[in-house]
N, C-alpha and C positions, 0 to 999 in steps of 0.2 A: 503494501499500500504508498508507506514511502514512497519509492521511484513515484508514484503514480500521483502523489502532494504535488512534486516537486518539477512536473512533467506539465500542470496544469496551473502551478502557480507561475513556469514563465509564460503559458500558451496566454493565460487573464493576466500576464501584469502584474501580481501582488507581491507585495513588501514582504508585508510576516503574515504566518499560521500560527495560531496556538491551542497547544492543546490541553485540558484542565480534566483534571481525574479525583475524585473524593468516594473510596471505597467506603464512608463512613454514614454518606448524603446520599449516596447514587450519582452524582454529577459525573455526568461524561458533558462535556461542552468542546467547542470548537469556535476560536475568535480566529475571523479574520479581516486582517486589513488590507485594502486595497492599494490606495494611494495616499499619502500626507501632504499631498504639495500644495493646497490649498488652506489647509489646516487640519486640526484631530481629526480621525476618524469616525464618526458617529452616528449611528446604526441599533434597529434592536435587536433583541434579540428573545428567538423564539424557539418555541417545546416542541418536538416533535416527534411519535413512536416511527421513526425514517428506518429502515427493510434489513438497511445494511448501513456500516461509518462509512464505507466507499460515496454512497448516497446524501447522507449527511456533511459532509466535506464539500462535495460537490454541490449543492445549496449553500451552505457557507459563503463559498468562494462567486458562483453567479451573483448571489441579490449581496454579496459584498461592492463588486464592483459594479452594480446599477448604484449602489448609492455613493461611491464618484462621481459615478456623471448626472445623477441627483440632484447634487450639492450645487455639482458645476453649472448645470444650466439654469437653477435657479437663484445663482446670483449667492450662493454662500460660500462664506470662508472655511470650509469644513471636507475635509477627504471623507472617502465611502470604507465604513465598515461594518461586519453581522457577525451575528454569534450565532449560532444552534445550540441546542441542549437535547441530547439523545433521551429520549425518552416517554412515558407515559404524564401530559400534563395533571390526570386528574392525585396523581402519585406525588406532584410539586411539595415542598416543603419549606419551612421557618430557615431549620439548616442549607438544602440546596441553594438556597438562594442567597442567604449571607456567604457558602463559600464560592461564590460563583462571584460575587460582591470580593472579595481578596483578589480571584485572580485580576479583574478587572480592575483595581487597584496596583497591582502590581507593573502593569504598565502604563504609571506614570501620565495617564493625563494624554495617551496618544491613542487612548480608545476610548469614547465614552459612549457607554448603551442607552437604552430605552426599552418599551414594549412593545412588541412584535405581536404572531400567530402566538394564540395558547400562554400570553402571559400579559400580565395587568400593573395598572398601577398599585397596587398595593403589594404587587413583586417588586416593583420599583422600590418599594419601600423598604422593602426587607434589603434590599443591597445597598440602600443608600447608606444604612446600618455601617457599613463598612469600604464604602466612598464614597467620594465627592463626585466620580463622574460616571453620572447615571442623570437623567434626565426623563423628565413626563412621569415627575414623583405626582403625589395628590397634594390637591389645591393645597388642606390644611398644613402642607408641611411649605407651603411658597411654592411649591410645582405648576406646573398646566396643567396635569391631570392627565386623560387618557385624552390624547392624543387625533384620535379614530373620526371626531367630528370633523375636524378638518382636515384630513385626506378626504373623507366624504364629497363634502363643498367643493376641495379642488378638481374630482375627477366630476361633481356637478357638472362646475364651471367649465372643467374643458368640456363635456359632452354638448354643451348649449356652442364653446366653438367652432366644435365638429357639424354640428345643426346649422349654424349662419355659412360657413362652408360647401355643405352639401346641396342644402337645398333655398336660401340666400336669406334667413331670417332664424335667430337663435332659440325661436320657439320652441319645449318641447311637449306642449300641451297634445292630446292624439297622439303621440309618439309610442309604439311600444317598443318596449326596452325588457329586455333582458337579466337579471340581475340574477350571476351564477356566484354561490354562497352568502349567508344574510348571515356574518359574525357580523364585531361592530360597524365596520365599516359598512357593510350590505347593509344593515340597517338603519345608518343613521344615512345612506343613499337613497335610499329609497324613500326618506322620509322626504327628501327634498325633490325627489319623484314624481311621487302623488299628491305632494303641495301645486308642482307645476303641471298639475292635469297628465298628467303622461301616463298610460296602457301600462302598468306593470305587473312582469310573471316574475316570478323567483323559483330556484332550484337550489336546492342543497341535499345531506343526506344525515345531517343532523335534527331529527324529529322535533328537538326542545325549538329549537331557533325557528322553524318552519315554523311550529304552531306561535308562537309570543310575535314573529313577525305577520302572519295572519291575522291572530289578533287583534292586533297594531294599527293597522293597512288594510285600506283596499285592494288588497293583488290576489294574484291567482297564481296557485301551485303547481309547478311541472315537473314532474319529476324524470329525473336528471339525464335517464337515457331517450324519453322525449324531445330532450331541449335544442336540438339539432333538428328539428321539424318544423320549428314554427318559422311561420315568414316574420320578419322582426325587423325597428326600424333601428334599433342599437343592439349591439351584442355588448352586453357589460361584465365578463370576467372579475369577479372580486376573491377570488376563493387561491388555493398554487395554483402554480406557473402554468407551462408548455401546454394552455387546451388551445391556442393556435396554430397546428399543426396537419400532418400528410393525409390523418384520417379525419380532419373534423373541416378547413378550407372547403372540401370540395364538397359538404352540408349543407354549410354557412351561408345562411337567406336573409341577409341586409345589410343595408349601404354602408355599418360605422361601426367600428371595436372600439368601445370606449371606457375604460375600469381600472383597476384599482387592483388588483392581483399582480404583484412584481414576474418577468419574465415571461410573458404570455405567450414568445414568440418563440415553438421550442427550438430552430435554427432560425437564427436573427437573419440573415442576408436573404435566406433557401425562401422561407417562409413572407414574411415582407414585400419581396418581388412578386409571390405569387397573388398578396393580397391586393397590388397594384394590376395584375393583369384582370382580376376577375374584378375589379370596379370597387373596392371596400375600402373606405377611408377607414387607417389607424391611427390611433392615439397614441404617443410613445410611452407606455408605462412609466418610465423613470418620472418623466417630464408631469404626466397630467395627476398620480398620485403622494406627487412633494408635497403636499398641504400638511401634513404628516411632520416630514420633517422639519419646512420652515417653522412650524410650530417650537417642535423643541429643541430647536436651533434657538429660537427668540430665549425659550427658558434657559440651556446653556450659558449665552452670552450674558446672563444677567438681569437683561430691562426688558422686563418679558409685558408685553403692551397687545390685549386682545385685540383690541380695535386696530392696532397695525398689521397684526399679525392675519389679519381679518381682510384688510387689502392686499398684504402681499401676496396672499394664496391669491385673490382672485386674477393674478397678474399673468397664471397659467393661462389665461383666456385668449392673452394676445402673444405670447410664448407659441401654445397651438397653430394659430393664425401665420404667427412666423413661420415654422416648422414647415404647416406644407407650401408655402408660397416656393421656399427653399426647397423642396423635396422635386416638385412642379418643375420651377429654374434649372437645376441639376439634375434630373431624369434620374433621382438616385431615392431609395425610399423615406419615408418618415421616419424611420427609425435609423436609419446614416443620417439624416438629414440634423435630427437632435443631437445627436454622437459628434456629429458633428461640432456644430456650435459649443454642444461643453465641452470637446477635446483641446480647441484652436484658445478656450481659454484657462482651460490645465497650464497649458501650452505659453500660453504669453505669462504665464505667472511664476514657470517654472522661468523662466526666460529672464523675470525681472530680479527673483531671488538672486539666479547665478550669478547679477550682474552687482560690483562692488558701488 
């Protein structure tokens, strides 16, 4: 496995990968630091029952790389990092989080953690007992709390930009939207969409989340195996990544893909081009889902202002339109266009820092 890790690090241009293990608390964690040119690597910690250690490593590496570009394109002075904890989320404990916090602290601020899939502001509170290098802590502790509302709001704003590009106006009223995954972000997104008058379908494998969402909002549940049968206006992947792939693309019946999930394209170059060929407008995931990062970055910066954060998240709208324009002008995919803008900022700042 070690050879594979170094090969992947070289391919994805990572700076550092840290393996954390504590048998007493059953902690098995991987912290991946992709790039710190713009500043310390900030990215959430997710907990998942990975099928293998290799799968967890790949997830950490891909997610941390996405965070680098997310921070860069959002104008943040932060690098990209991400962490994964291998295990059953129902078995997490105070001891596990505090031991993990000590590992985060040992990096001396090079990595700042936050919540992610299957982690919460309460978990960040335990981590905070062992390190100051954590953000998204509860509001009663002076933090900004759950960043999910800002992630969802950014996706909603990005959807409106997609609508503007495709239909000539940004109204989502009457538009048929499938939200795949109704966790924290997905549920907040459903709230925005129903308020805007969209016809919302949801799909998930978690019965509790399905019940909670259908009780709270006027939505229609679709079994996961039937979701690609729908004629949609917008497909919004909000669960795990790689749902836009060889199997799904031929079956998709929608002009827009705009969702909160990371790494939505299974193979970026191949599937990004296939979407263009099929006439599907794709909002790059690391741009449209940057709202949560923008929020926790403000908290980490020590001058948190919710109103300013909201205005900064709304800038996603114009950035999406700029990406679409560059994609058309240079005949490249929207993913390539977004990465080109982000990489230019990284390269420019690296050049500034290298000069006397």
